[in-house]
Structures are given as structure tokens and as C-alpha cells.
Backbone as a ProteinNet text record, in pm:
[ID]
protein_1_A
[PRIMARY]
MTADLRLQLIRRSVAELVANEGEVAGRLERAQQLSAGHSDSLAAIERLRPMVQLHCDELAAYLKESGPAEPSGEITTPLSVSRQYNALAEALRDLSLAFHHCALGYTILYEVALRLYEPRLREIAPKHLKAHADAALSTAGLLPGVVAWQLAQDGLHCACLCPMCGLGACGCVDAGTQTLTTAWRDAAASRPGLPWASAVPTESEPPAFVLQTPRPDSQLARAGVLGGERVLAVDGQQVHGFWDVQVAIRKHSLGDEVGLLIQRGSETPRELKCQHVSEYPKT
[TERTIARY]
85.2	0	88.7	67.3	143.9	77.9	162.1	108.8	13.8	46.4	-38.9	-176.5	-182.1	-310	-392.9	-327.1	-398.6	-462.5	-386.3	-437.9	-550.1	-533.6	-636.3	-769	-760.7	-883.6	-952.2	-871.8	-929.2	-993.1	-921.4	-974	-1103.9	-1111.3	-1234.2	-1351.7	-1331.9	-1438.2	-1481	-1382.1	-1413.4	-1490.3	-1446.3	-1513.3	-1658.1	-1683.5	-1820.8	-1907.8	-1849.4	-1926	-1951.7	-1857.4	-1881.9	-2003.9	-2011.2	-2126.3	-2254.4	-2245.8	-2363.9	-2411.8	-2318	-2355.4	-2419	-2367.8	-2428.1	-2570.9	-2595.7	-2732.5	-2823.9	-2771.7	-2850.1	-2881.8	-2784.8	-2807.1	-2919.9	-2922	-3029.6	-3165.5	-3168.6	-3294.6	-3340.4	-3244.1	-3279.7	-3341.1	-3283.7	-3337.9	-3481.1	-3504.9	-3639.3	-3736.3	-3692.5	-3778	-3806.5	-3706.7	-3726.8	-3835.4	-3836.7	-3938.3	-4078.5	-4088.3	-4219	-4260.6	-4171	-4196.2	-4246.6	-4281.9	-4319.7	-4432.1	-4525.8	-4639.5	-4622.3	-4506.1	-4485.2	-4359.2	-4378.5	-4266.5	-4163	-4206.9	-4111.4	-4019.2	-4076.5	-3995.2	-3898.2	-3948.7	-3864.9	-3747.9	-3774.8	-3668.4	-3564	-3610.2	-3517.3	-3428.5	-3488	-3412	-3309.9	-3350.6	-3258.6	-3143.5	-3168.4	-3061.4	-2967.4	-3020.2	-2940.5	-2856.3	-2901.6	-2830.1	-2686.3	-2661.1	-2521.2	-2435.5	-2495.9	-2421.7	-2375.2	-2464.3	-2428.8	-2322.4	-2335.4	-2236.4	-2099.6	-2097.9	-1972.8	-1906.7	-1988.1	-1933.9	-1868.9	-1939.4	-1885.7	-1754	-1750.8	-1630.8	-1511.8	-1536.4	-1427.6	-1372.3	-1462.5	-1417.9	-1346.8	-1401.3	-1337.5	-1198.1	-1182.7	-1051.2	-954.5	-1003.7	-916.6	-867.8	-959.6	-920.7	-815.9	-835.4	-741.9	-604.3	-602.3	-475.4	-403.6	-477.2	-415.4	-350.4	-367.1	-297.7	-389	-334.1	-414.1	-503.4	-616	-708.3	-648.8	-690.6	-648.3	-709.1	-631.8	-684.7	-809.5	-811.2	-924.3	-1032.5	-1000.5	-1093.9	-1101.4	-1013.5	-1013.8	-886.1	-894.6	-777.5	-721.7	-597	-535.5	-444.6	-485.3	-410.5	-452.2	-361	-397.6	-480.8	-490.7	-566.9	-716	-788.9	-933.6	-1003.2	-934.7	-994.1	-1034.7	-968	-1002.5	-1141.2	-1190	-1322.5	-1425.1	-1378.5	-1474.4	-1456.4	-1375.8	-1353.5	-1486.4	-1507.4	-1626.8	-1756.7	-1751.5	-1874.2	-1977	-1935.8	-2029.5	-2072.7	-1978.9	-2014.1	-2116.1	-2096.7	-2190.9	-2327	-2326.8	-2453.1	-2527.7	-2454.4	-2517	-2564.4	-2485.6	-2528.4	-2659.2	-2667.4	-2789.7	-2906.2	-2876.9	-2982	-3032.3	-2939	-2979.5	-3064.2	-3025.1	-3104.7	-3243.3	-3252.6	-3382.9	-3471.3	-3410.9	-3487.4	-3530.8	-3440	-3476.9	-3592.6	-3585	-3689	-3824.3	-3824.4	-3949.2	-3998.7	-3905.4	-3945.2	-4011.6	-3955.7	-4015.3	-4149	-4160.6	-4289.3	-4395.9	-4358.8	-4454	-4483.3	-4387.2	-4413.3	-4525.7	-4517.6	-4622.1	-4754.8	-4751.5	-4874.6	-4939.7	-4857	-4911.9	-4980.1	-4919.3	-4981.1	-5111.8	-5114	-5239	-5345.2	-5306	-5400.3	-5449.3	-5359.9	-5400.4	-5499.3	-5462.4	-5544.6	-5678.8	-5679.6	-5803	-5872.4	-5820.8	-5875.7	-5905.9	-5798.5	-5807.3	-5746	-5828.8	-5777.7	-5681.7	-5710.2	-5624.4	-5483.8	-5473.8	-5342	-5272.2	-5348.6	-5288.8	-5216.4	-5263	-5200.8	-5081.5	-5096.1	-4992	-4871.6	-4897	-4788.9	-4680.6	-4713.4	-4604.5	-4520.3	-4580.2	-4502.4	-4403.4	-4448.2	-4359.5	-4253.9	-4293	-4199.3	-4086	-4119.4	-4018.2	-3924.6	-3982.8	-3900.8	-3802.6	-3848.4	-3759.9	-3654.8	-3692.9	-3595.2	-3485.8	-3524.6	-3426.4	-3336	-3396.4	-3318.4	-3221	-3264	-3177.6	-3054	-3073.5	-2960.4	-2873.9	-2937.3	-2860.6	-2766	-2815.5	-2731.2	-2624.5	-2659.5	-2559.9	-2448.9	-2484.8	-2385.9	-2283.2	-2312.9	-2218.6	-2106.8	-2127.4	-2037.7	-1891.2	-1862.8	-1720.2	-1645.3	-1703.9	-1637.5	-1622.6	-1723.6	-1719	-1612.6	-1604.6	-1502	-1362.8	-1338.1	-1206.4	-1177.4	-1277.4	-1260	-1228	-1299.5	-1276.6	-1137.4	-1093.6	-959.5	-853.6	-875.5	-779.2	-774.1	-889.5	-890.6	-795.2	-771	-682.3	-545.6	-514.8	-382.7	-367.2	-478.4	-472.7	-503.7	-401.5	-419.7	-409.4	-439.9	-445.4	-313.6	-322.1	-204.4	-214.6	-312.7	-334.4	-213.1	-183.6	-65.9	-97.4	-221.9	-256.4	-184.4	-172.7	-101	-155.1	-287.8	-346.3	-308.6	-333.7	-306.2	-157.4	-73.8	70	112.6	35.5	63.9	4.7	-80.9	-151.3	-290.6	-330.1	-465.1	-553.8	-587	-658.8	-790.7	-806.1	-930.3	-1015.3	-976.9	-1043.8	-1189.4	-1218.4	-1356.6	-1444.8	-1394.9	-1473.4	-1494.5	-1389.6	-1402	-1503.9	-1499.5	-1595.7	-1737.7	-1755.5	-1889.1	-1942.8	-1856.7	-1901.6	-1935.1	-1858.1	-1886.2	-2021.2	-2049.7	-2178.9	-2291.8	-2277.8	-2381.2	-2403.7	-2294.2	-2304.1	-2372.4	-2342.3	-2403.6	-2555.5	-2606	-2750.7	-2811.7	-2745.5	-2800.1	-2805.1	-2697	-2693.7	-2794.3	-2813.1	-2911.7	-3051.2	-3083.1	-3214.5	-3228.7	-3123	-3129.3	-3144.7	-3101.9	-3113.3	-3250.5	-3340.5	-3477.7	-3572.4	-3592.8	-3672.7	-3815.2	-3868.8	-4006.6	-4024.2	-3914.4	-3924.7	-3946.3	-4027.2	-4064.2	-3947.6	-3838.7	-3728.1	-3621.7	-3642.1	-3545.3	-3596	-3504	-3543.3	-3566.4	-3689.8	-3725.7	-3669.9	-3568.7	-3508.5	-3538.9	-3631.4	-3669.9	-3552.2	-3551.1	-3450.6	-3520.5	-3440.7	-3500.1	-3567	-3507.9	-3563.4	-3680.2	-3694.7	-3801.6	-3862.4	-3950.2	-4006.2	-4100.3	-4133.8	-4224.2	-4358.4	-4408.5	-4537	-4573.2	-4699.5	-4745.1	-4780.7	-4712.4	-4735.1	-4855.4	-4950.9	-5075.2	-5060.4	-5122.5	-5143.9	-5266.6	-5295.6	-5415.9	-5537.4	-5621.8	-5736.9	-5831.6	-5895.9	-5991.8	-6106.5	-6161.8	-6270.9	-6387.8	-6450.1	-6567.9	-6538.7	-6410.7	-6377.8	-6383.8	-6379.7	-6388	-6271.4	-6150.6	-6035.6	-6043.1	-6091.8	-6105.2	-6203.8	-6314.6	-6414.4	-6361.3	-6263.1	-6203.4	-6092.4	-6063.9	-5962.7	-5819.8	-5802.2	-5667.5	-5605.8	-5477.5	-5407.4	-5301.3	-5264.3	-5153.1	-5025.8	-4944.5	-4821.8	-4834.8	-4959.8	-4977.3	-4946	-4917.3	-4869.1	-4962	-4991.5	-5063.3	-4958.9	-4964	-4866.6	-4909.7	-5040.1	-5090.1	-5233.7	-5273.3	-5411.4	-5457.3	-5566.1	-5617.4	-5509.3	-5424.1	-5320.8	-5195.1	-5189.9	-5073.1	-4990.3	-4862.2	-4775	-4767	-4762.5	-4753.6	-4628.8	-4573.5	-4453.2	-4480.9	-4591.6	-4618	-4752.7	-4768	-4894.2	-4952.2	-4867.8	-4920.7	-4966.8	-4897.4	-4938.7	-5077.9	-5102.6	-5233.8	-5341.6	-5311	-5408.1	-5448.4	-5348.3	-5375	-5456.9	-5423.1	-5493.8	-5641.2	-5670	-5809.3	-5884.4	-5818.3	-5884.2	-5912.5	-5861.8	-5898.3	-6042.9	-6099.4	-6236.6	-6331.1	-6456.2	-6560	-6607.5	-6666.1	-6722.3	-6823.9	-6813.1	-6902.2	-6843	-6734.9	-6671.6	-6598.7	-6577.2	-6502.8	-6353.8	-6271.2	-6126	-6066.2	-5969.8	-5906.4	-5771.7	-5754.4	-5628.9	-5564.4	-5436.5	-5360.6	-5282.2	-5314.6	-5260.3	-5186.3	-5074.2	-4995.4	-4967.5	-4983.9	-4951.5	-4824.6	-4716.6	-4590.1	-4544.4	-4512.4	-4467.9	-4579.5	-4703.2	-4817	-4843.2	-4918.8	-4957.2	-5045.9	-5015.5	-5098.3	-5242.7	-5335.3	-5476.9	-5536.2	-5636.8	-5700.2	-5830.6	-5848.1	-5971.6	-6039.8	-6170.5	-6248.3	-6311.2	-6281.7	-6333.8	-6408	-6486	-6560.1	-6499.2	-6479.8	-6429.4	-6542.7	-6527.1	-6641.6	-6622	-6498.9	-6482.3	-6382	-6398.5	-6307.3	-6323.3	-6217.2	-6225.8	-6338.3	-6403.4	-6507.3	-6445.9	-6516.8	-6468.3	-6476.4	-6370.4	-6367.3	-6386.1
-119.9	0	124.8	213.9	338.3	437.3	522.2	620.6	716.6	755.1	848.8	789.2	663	599.7	586	545.4	532.3	664.3	773.6	904.3	950	926.2	967.3	895.7	767.4	692.2	742	768.8	820.4	956.7	1043.2	1177.9	1173.1	1080.3	1068.9	1032.5	935.2	894.8	1011.1	1087.6	1201.3	1308.3	1336.8	1438.9	1400.9	1272.5	1227.7	1246.6	1222.1	1239.4	1387.3	1473	1616.9	1656.5	1605	1633.9	1577.2	1455.6	1394.7	1473.9	1516	1596	1728	1784.1	1906	1883.8	1768.5	1735.4	1719.6	1655.7	1642.1	1779.2	1869.5	2005.5	2073.7	2054.6	2112.7	2053.5	1922.9	1858	1903.2	1923.3	1973.5	2113.2	2197.7	2332.7	2328.1	2240.1	2224.3	2173.4	2073.8	2018.1	2120.8	2205.9	2308.7	2406.8	2440.6	2532.2	2473.5	2340.6	2274.8	2238.7	2259	2211.7	2320.5	2434.9	2546.9	2510.7	2424.8	2390.5	2264.2	2200.5	2074	2086.6	2112.3	2148.9	2036.7	1911	1800.4	1790.7	1802.9	1797.1	1914.5	2032.1	2151.2	2138.7	2087.8	2071.6	1970.7	1861.2	1758.9	1814.7	1890.6	1947.2	2048.7	2131.1	2230.5	2164.1	2045.1	1970.6	1906.3	1865.5	1793.1	1884.2	2004.2	2091.9	2120.7	2152.7	2174.3	2048.2	1931.8	1806.7	1790.2	1815.9	1803.2	1904.8	2026.9	2129.7	2092	2036.1	1991.5	1883.9	1789	1683.8	1743.7	1837.3	1902	1973.3	2044.6	2120.1	2027	1916.8	1823.8	1757.4	1717.5	1653.4	1753.3	1875.5	1977.9	2010.3	2013.1	2038.8	1926.3	1803.8	1691.2	1706.2	1737.4	1752.4	1862.9	1972.1	2083.8	2045	1970.3	1935.3	1820.9	1738.8	1620.1	1649.3	1771.1	1805.1	1871.3	1922.3	1989.1	1890.3	1939.9	1856.3	1821.6	1705.6	1668	1764.5	1815.6	1912.8	1864	1738.7	1687.5	1628.9	1608.7	1543.2	1394.4	1340.5	1198.3	1132.2	1002.5	924.8	860.6	891	837.6	722.6	601.8	481.4	372.1	283.9	174.5	67.4	69	-32.1	-17.1	-127.4	-122.9	-31.2	1.4	90.3	223.2	265.3	392	386.9	268	254.4	195	107.6	30	42	136.7	148	157.1	63.1	60.3	44.9	-9.3	-22.9	-108.4	-224.7	-311.5	-248.8	-188.5	-124.6	-12.9	65.3	173	117.7	5.2	-57.1	-106.8	-167.3	-215.2	-99	8	127	180.1	191.1	240.3	146	15.6	-82	-69.1	-52.4	-33.7	91.9	198.7	322.2	300.9	221.2	192.7	115.5	18.8	-55.7	36.4	125	223.1	309.9	353.7	439.1	368	240.6	163.8	145.7	117.6	99.6	225.7	340.4	466.2	491.7	450.1	461.3	377.4	255.1	170	225.4	296.3	363.6	465.9	542.7	642.2	573.2	468.5	396.8	337	279.9	216.9	319.4	436	538.2	587.3	601.4	638.6	532.1	403.8	294.4	289.1	320.4	323.2	436.5	554.6	672.1	670	620.2	619.9	483.8	393.5	260.7	185.2	132.9	46.8	-87.6	-183.2	-308.1	-385.3	-394.1	-474.6	-415.9	-285	-221.9	-223.4	-226.5	-241.2	-374.5	-472.9	-604.4	-610.3	-550.9	-560.3	-472.4	-344.2	-245.6	-284.2	-327.5	-358	-477.5	-575.8	-690.4	-646.1	-563.3	-514.9	-420.8	-339.4	-248.8	-328.1	-431.3	-512.7	-579.3	-631.3	-698.3	-601.9	-481.3	-383.2	-330.4	-311.5	-266.5	-371.7	-497.6	-605	-610.2	-594.9	-596.9	-479.2	-362.7	-244.4	-267.2	-322.7	-346	-462.6	-561.8	-676.6	-633.7	-554.2	-509.1	-412.2	-326.2	-234.6	-312.8	-424.1	-503.4	-569	-577.3	-635.5	-538.2	-409.8	-308.2	-320.6	-338.4	-345.8	-456.7	-575.2	-685.7	-662.8	-601.4	-575.7	-471.4	-366.5	-263.8	-324.9	-406.1	-470.3	-562.1	-636.1	-728.3	-652.8	-542	-465.8	-403.3	-351.4	-294.8	-403.3	-521.4	-630.7	-673.8	-665.5	-702.3	-615.2	-493.1	-401.6	-390.5	-490.1	-491.5	-397.4	-340.5	-247.1	-323.2	-387.1	-472.7	-391.9	-460.4	-393.5	-322.9	-194	-116.2	-71.6	-129.8	-92.9	-129.6	-51.4	-71.2	-141.5	-186.9	-250.7	-384.8	-440.3	-567.1	-681.4	-692.7	-801.5	-789.7	-671.9	-652	-664.9	-624.6	-638	-782.4	-874.1	-1016.9	-1077	-999.3	-1052.1	-1101.7	-1093	-1133.8	-1009.8	-957.4	-829.4	-831.4	-734.5	-721.2	-605.8	-544.1	-421.5	-444.7	-556.2	-582.4	-605.7	-685.1	-710.9	-582.6	-499.5	-372.4	-281.4	-276.5	-194.1	-243.6	-376.6	-434.1	-407.9	-425.8	-402	-254.8	-166.4	-23.5	12.1	-44.3	-22.7	-75.5	-198.2	-259.5	-179.7	-138	-62	72.2	136.1	266.6	254.8	153.7	135.5	98.1	6.8	-37.2	78.2	156.7	268.1	376	396.5	495.9	455.1	325.3	277.1	285.5	247.3	246.4	386.3	488.1	625.8	685.4	606.3	651.5	557.1	571.9	475.1	458.9	559.2	548	454.9	418.4	331.9	188.3	111.5	-22.9	-119.1	-97.8	-193	-157.4	-47.1	-8.1	-49.2	-76.6	-108.9	20.9	43.1	167.9	170.4	251.1	264.5	405.3	420.7	553.5	627.7	756.6	841.4	937.6	1001.9	1096.1	1211.7	1254.4	1368.1	1327	1197.5	1149.8	1024	1040.7	925.3	846.3	724	641.1	709.7	704.9	768.2	739.3	764.9	761.5	904	957.4	1095	1099.1	1182.9	1193.1	1282.9	1242.5	1331.3	1417.5	1515.5	1595.4	1503.5	1498	1406.7	1437.3	1332.4	1353.7	1441.5	1527.2	1616.1	1536.7	1591.6	1534.3	1404.5	1367.1	1250.4	1289.6	1189.5	1217.3	1303.6	1274.6	1354.1	1496.3	1512.4	1646.8	1729.2	1667	1740	1774.4	1695	1722.7	1826.2	1875.9	1979.4	1929.1	1800.1	1744.1	1789.8	1823.2	1873.6	1774.7	1785.9	1706.9	1739.8	1639.9	1659.9	1627	1618.7	1573.7	1424.8	1376.4	1239.4	1160.1	1037	942.6	871.2	893.2	833.6	695.7	676.3	549.7	527.6	401.5	362.5	273.4	312.2	237.5	218.1	319.6	314.2	239.4	182.4	107.9	193.6	210.3	291.9	236.7	326.2	283.9	343.5	269.9	314.8	356	312.6	342.5	289.5	286.8	251.3	119.2	12.3	-119.4	-127.9	-62.6	-65.1	-5.7	108.5	173.3	85.9	29.5	-53.7	-175.9	-243.9	-364.3	-329.5	-218.1	-179	-150.6	-82.1	-51.9	-179.5	-271.3	-394.4	-492.2	-462.7	-544.1	-519.2	-409.3	-372.3	-418.8	-433.6	-458.8	-325	-328.4	-205.9	-147.1	-16.3	51.6	72.6	-0.3	15.3	149	193.8	316.5	285.7	372.5	358.2	486	471.5	588	617.9	738.2	779.9	889.3	870.7	974.9	1051.5	1180.6	1260.2	1381.4	1413.9	1529.3	1621.4	1750	1852.4	1924.3	1905.9	1970	1928.4	2027.3	1999.4	2019.2	2033.7	2053.7	1927.4	1942.3	1827.5	1733.8	1605.1	1510.4	1511.4	1486.9	1482.4	1352.3	1302.2	1177.8	1209.2	1144.5	1156.8	1021.5	1021.3	899.5	896.4	791.8	777	644.4	631.1	507.7	431.9	302.8	215.9	198.6	260.9	269.5	202.6	159.5	107.2	-5.6	-95.3	-206.3	-252.7	-315.6	-369	-471.3	-478.4	-582.2	-720.3	-815.5	-953.6	-1016.2	-1091.2	-1154.9	-1304.5
0	0	0	-92.7	-91.6	2.8	64.1	157.9	87.6	-38.4	-111.2	-137	-180.3	-209.6	-82.3	25	152.4	192.5	184.9	225.4	132.1	0.3	-93.8	-67.6	-39.4	-12.1	114.4	217.5	342.6	319.1	245.2	220.4	139.1	45.2	-33.5	57.2	147.1	238.7	328.1	377	463.2	385	261.4	180.6	152.4	127.2	103.1	226.4	343.5	466.6	496.9	460.4	474.6	392.2	268.6	182.7	242.7	298.1	359	479.6	564.1	681.3	637.4	526.9	474.9	429.2	368.6	326.5	447.6	551.7	674.6	732.7	730.5	782.4	706.1	574.2	494.5	529.2	551.6	589	727.6	818.8	951.3	942.7	857.8	842.1	789.9	691.6	636.2	743.4	820.5	925	1033.8	1063.5	1165.7	1122.6	995.4	945.1	958.8	948	953.8	1095.8	1193.3	1329.2	1422.7	1368.8	1454.6	1551.6	1508.6	1594.1	1674.8	1665	1737.3	1821.5	1950	2036.6	2049.2	2053.9	2069.4	1947.8	1828.5	1707.2	1701.3	1735	1731	1828.7	1948.3	2048	2000.4	1938.7	1890.1	1779.1	1689	1577.2	1627.1	1720.7	1775.7	1850.7	1906.5	1973	1872.2	1757.1	1658.9	1569.5	1544.5	1451.2	1495.2	1623.4	1663.3	1646.5	1667.6	1651.4	1507.5	1412.9	1271.9	1233.3	1284.4	1253.9	1309.8	1430.2	1490.3	1405	1355.6	1269.2	1144.4	1081.8	961.1	991.1	1102.7	1137.9	1163.7	1233.3	1264.9	1138.7	1047.7	924.8	833.5	826.5	744.2	796.8	928.9	988.9	954.5	954.7	918.3	774.5	682.9	542.2	525.9	598.9	589.3	641.4	752.1	815.9	745.7	670.9	610.2	475.9	424.8	301.6	201	90.2	-11.9	-85.4	-133.5	-209.3	-344	-397.8	-532.2	-633.6	-728.2	-824.7	-896.9	-936.3	-1013.3	-925.1	-795	-706	-728.5	-814.1	-845.5	-795.3	-770.8	-733.6	-859.2	-888	-1009.4	-973.4	-1007	-974.8	-1070.6	-1107.7	-1196.7	-1128.8	-994.4	-924.7	-952.1	-936.1	-959.8	-861	-749	-651.2	-714.7	-819.7	-884.1	-945.6	-977.6	-1038.7	-944.4	-851.9	-775.2	-624.2	-578.8	-435.1	-361.1	-268	-184.4	-262.3	-384.2	-462.2	-389.8	-340.6	-269.2	-137.6	-64.9	62	39.9	-66.4	-95.1	-136.1	-209.8	-247.5	-123.6	-29.5	93.5	180	183.1	258.2	202.4	68.9	5.8	29.5	30.9	57	200.3	294.2	433.8	449.2	380.1	384.7	326.7	220.1	160.4	258.5	328.3	428.2	541.7	584.2	687.4	638.7	513.7	456.5	461.2	420.2	423.5	566.8	659.3	798.8	853.7	821.7	868.8	801.4	675.1	606.5	674.8	716.3	788	926.9	987.6	1114.7	1098.2	990	961.6	934.4	850.4	816.4	940.8	1028.5	1148.8	1237.8	1254	1338.5	1277.6	1144.9	1077.4	1103	1090	1110.9	1255.4	1350.2	1490.4	1517.5	1474	1505.8	1433.7	1310.2	1231.3	1233.3	1312.8	1336.5	1207.4	1149.5	1031	1070.1	1115.9	1174.3	1084.2	954.5	867.3	860.4	848	841.6	977.1	1084.8	1217.3	1229	1155.9	1156.7	1062	944.2	841.1	873.8	905.6	916.9	1017.5	1140.5	1235.1	1193.2	1125.9	1078.3	972	878.6	773	831.7	928	994.3	1058.3	1132.8	1199.2	1098	989.4	888.3	823.3	791	726.9	824.5	950.9	1050.3	1067.8	1072.6	1084.6	961.7	843.5	719.7	713.8	762.1	761.1	847.9	966.4	1054.9	1006.5	946.7	896	784.1	690.4	580	630	726.3	783	852.5	916.3	987.8	898.1	768.4	674.2	635.5	660	605.7	651.2	779.9	818.4	744.9	736.9	668.6	520.7	458.7	314.9	281.5	362.9	339	347.2	450.3	465.3	346.5	302.7	189.3	60.8	37.3	-85.9	-86.9	27.4	35	9	65.1	45.2	-101.1	-171.8	-312.6	-394.1	-346.9	-417.7	-351	-266.7	-204.3	-88	-40.2	71.7	199.8	254.4	371.1	499.8	610.2	740.3	772.4	811.3	851	996.4	1068.6	1208.8	1293.2	1399.9	1483.6	1615.9	1633.9	1760.9	1773.5	1895.9	1914.5	1829.8	1819.8	1741.6	1594.7	1539.8	1397.5	1367.8	1465.1	1446.9	1430.4	1491.6	1478.3	1351.3	1285	1168.2	1200.3	1330.1	1372.1	1375.1	1256.5	1245.6	1322	1410.7	1485.7	1438	1326.5	1281.4	1242.2	1173.3	1131.7	1253.2	1348.8	1469.3	1548	1557	1629.2	1560.5	1425.3	1352.6	1370.3	1366.8	1383.4	1523.2	1624.7	1761.3	1785.3	1723.9	1739.3	1678	1560.6	1496.1	1583.7	1632.7	1716	1844.4	1906.7	2031.2	2009.5	1896.1	1867.2	1859.3	1787.7	1775.6	1910.6	1983.4	2112.3	2212	2218.9	2313.2	2275.1	2144.2	2100.6	2145.4	2134.5	2177.5	2328.6	2401.7	2547.4	2605.9	2530.4	2579.5	2554.3	2492.2	2465.9	2536.5	2669.6	2744.9	2694.1	2624.6	2577.2	2459.7	2394.9	2278.9	2321.9	2246.7	2290.6	2296.1	2215.2	2215.7	2318.9	2391.2	2493.9	2631.2	2720.2	2857.1	2932.3	2974	3039.7	3181.6	3203.3	3335.1	3385.6	3480.9	3527.8	3588.7	3575.8	3639	3733.1	3818.9	3913.3	3840.8	3729	3656.5	3567.5	3540.7	3453.8	3515.7	3617.6	3688.3	3597.8	3635.9	3554.7	3534.9	3414.1	3383.5	3239.1	3205.3	3066.2	3026.9	2924	2880.1	2786.9	2819.4	2742.4	2621	2510.4	2398.1	2429	2344.5	2363.6	2355.5	2458	2456.7	2340.6	2289.2	2181.4	2231.9	2145.5	2187.3	2246.2	2349.6	2415	2490.5	2503	2585.1	2732	2819	2961.7	3009.6	2958.9	3001.3	2947.1	2823.5	2767.3	2849.6	2886.6	2966.4	3105.2	3151.7	3283.5	3274.2	3152.3	3135.8	3126.6	3102.1	3088.8	2957.3	2959	2841.1	2794.4	2666.2	2615.3	2690.7	2720.3	2794.9	2942.7	2992.5	3130.9	3138.2	3260.3	3276.4	3367.2	3325	3410.6	3495.7	3627	3717.7	3766.4	3781.3	3834.5	3789.2	3784.6	3756.3	3871.1	3936.5	4052.2	4158.3	4173.8	4276.2	4238.3	4117.2	4072.1	3976.8	4008.6	3925.2	3783.2	3682.7	3542.6	3479.1	3380.8	3310.7	3167.1	3111.7	2971.3	2927.3	2795.4	2731.2	2780.4	2778.9	2811.3	2956.5	3048	3188	3205.1	3137.2	3146.5	3083.4	2965.5	2894.6	2977.8	3032.3	3112.2	3236.3	3301	3423.1	3395.3	3285	3252	3216.8	3146.5	3102.9	3217.5	3334.9	3450.8	3491.3	3439.4	3470.2	3359.2	3393.6	3294.4	3239.7	3119.8	3062.8	3159.5	3178.9	3271.6	3408.9	3441.9	3573.1	3583.6	3706.2	3732.4	3745.5	3685.1	3687.3	3745.3	3835.3	3895.8	3832.9	3777.7	3715.5	3799.7	3832.8	3902.4	3797.2	3778.8	3668.9	3724.3	3659.3	3702.3	3584.1	3607	3506.4	3551.6	3472.9	3507.9	3647	3731.3	3867.8	3969.5	3921.2	4011.7	4094	4199	4281.8	4199.8	4195.8	4119.6	4168.5	4077.1	4110.3	4056.5	4124.6	4080.5	4008.7	3894.1	3817.1	3811.9	3829.4	3816.5	3677.1	3602.9	3467	3456.1	3350.7	3326.7	3210	3225.9	3117.2	3016.9	2897.5	2806.7	2670.8	2633.8	2497.3	2494.3	2393.4	2372.1	2227.5	2174.8	2039.6	2030.4	1915.1	1898.3	1902	1957.3	1963.7	1824.2	1789	1656.6	1670.5
[MASK]
+++++++++++++++++++++++++++++++++++++++++++++++++++++++++++++++++++++++++++++++++++++++++++++++++++++++++++++++++++++++++++++++++++++++++++++++++++++++++++++++++++++++++++++++++++++++++++++++++++++++++++++++++++++++++++++++++++++++++++++++++++++++++++++++++++++++++++++++++++++++++++

């Protein structure tokens, strides 16, 4: 491996990511403009924009410090890498993105089916969502090994200085795969409200079910409950989320009274008595 070729390949990958981060920044700006009426989305976007800018700045600094850009922007080498560098990895990346895109589409469809009560789509959408999410992560998990394989095809073998690699027992693919897996797992674990994460309550965010704006003329709407208030307990039993509330209400027969302990912001929690009035039709 020549030092020039190694640096050119690294710089190309970094330059592509700078462009990608720039595209994300543009999408964030567009989403921010559309989020004026949705405080959660607006807060998330405002939190993410500095992160994207930091990424761009760090990568741009690397490019500046690693040397002048190639005049043509191309890598000139007789190796096949000049034509096919990362071709398979890029194809798998695009495939993973396509699966992610479909999974998010099914997320939207499922919520529409839930809110507008379309039983058939309630059954179809989550199954397809799960399949596409699994496919997205499966294809992404192939990337470290594929990148290493493609580099080796062009004679670009491991140059890592760690003890393992120094012996010829390259650990780079395993390290890359574990880093990818850990990133996804940690991202999920940091969002306790998500169904695939283990909900671990914190002092600043105690167990509760956060309410959306109640439907008009519902019992909670008539009681003056607002979106963002939290159900802390049902019939005196603490709840952590949707399923806890659902199960607690279903312990009652239709027409029975249910006690909800609700809190608005930091105000003193209040108990509301509601009637169990609806259930899916029996099939």
C-alpha cells in the first residue's frame, strides 16, 4: 500500500461524509421550518443541529490538516480501486437506507391505522416495519467486513498498529462491527419510551405515561386534561407506559369506574375517576 493511495482513499471517504452531513443540515433546516407547531420535534431538531455542525467542522478540519485537495478530485491509480472502491459497501449502505426508509414509512402507516382505526393495516404495518428494521440493521452489519474485503482485493491490507493486527490477527472488522452494534443499542437504550429499549426511570423522569391531547368530548377532555400531562398510576398502581395503562383498565368490565392519578408539570398530582367505556369488537 502506498502512503499516497492510503491518504487519498481516506480523504475521499471524509469528503463524502462532509457532503452527507451538509445534506442532513439542509434537511434539519427544512424540518425546523415545519416544526413550529410541534414542540417536541422543534426541540429535537434544535438539539441535533449543533451536533451536525460539529461533525462538519471536525471533518473539514481533518481535510485541511491532512494536506491539499487533489486538483481533479479523483484518485489516479492503476488499481481497480479507482473505479470500484467501496462499490459493494456503498450498495449495501444504500440498501440499508432503503430498508430504513421503508421501515419509517410503515411507522407512519401504522400510526395512521391506529389513530383512524383500520384493523387490517394495524395487523400488516407492524409486521412489515419489523421486517424492514431487521433488514436495515442486517445489511448495515455487513459493512465493516465488506469494506475490509474490498480494500484487500486491491492490495490495501491492514495497517493498524494494535497488538493483534501487528501479529496478523486483524481485529479491525470485529471492532468496527461491535462499534456499529453498540451505537444502535446505546441509542435505543437512551430513549426509554421506545418499545425496544429497557425503560429505566430516572429521578428527573419518573415512571409515567405521557398523554397526547385528549380527543374532543372525551372524559379527560371534559375534565380539562391537556396534552403533555402524565398518568402516574391507575387504581393506585404505578404505570410506566402505554401497556401498563391498557392492562390496568382492562382489569375492569365495561361501565366500571377507573381511577387515574394525573400530574400537570410539577403541580400536585390529582385523581380523576373515569368510566371504562370502549373495547375492540370480539372476533
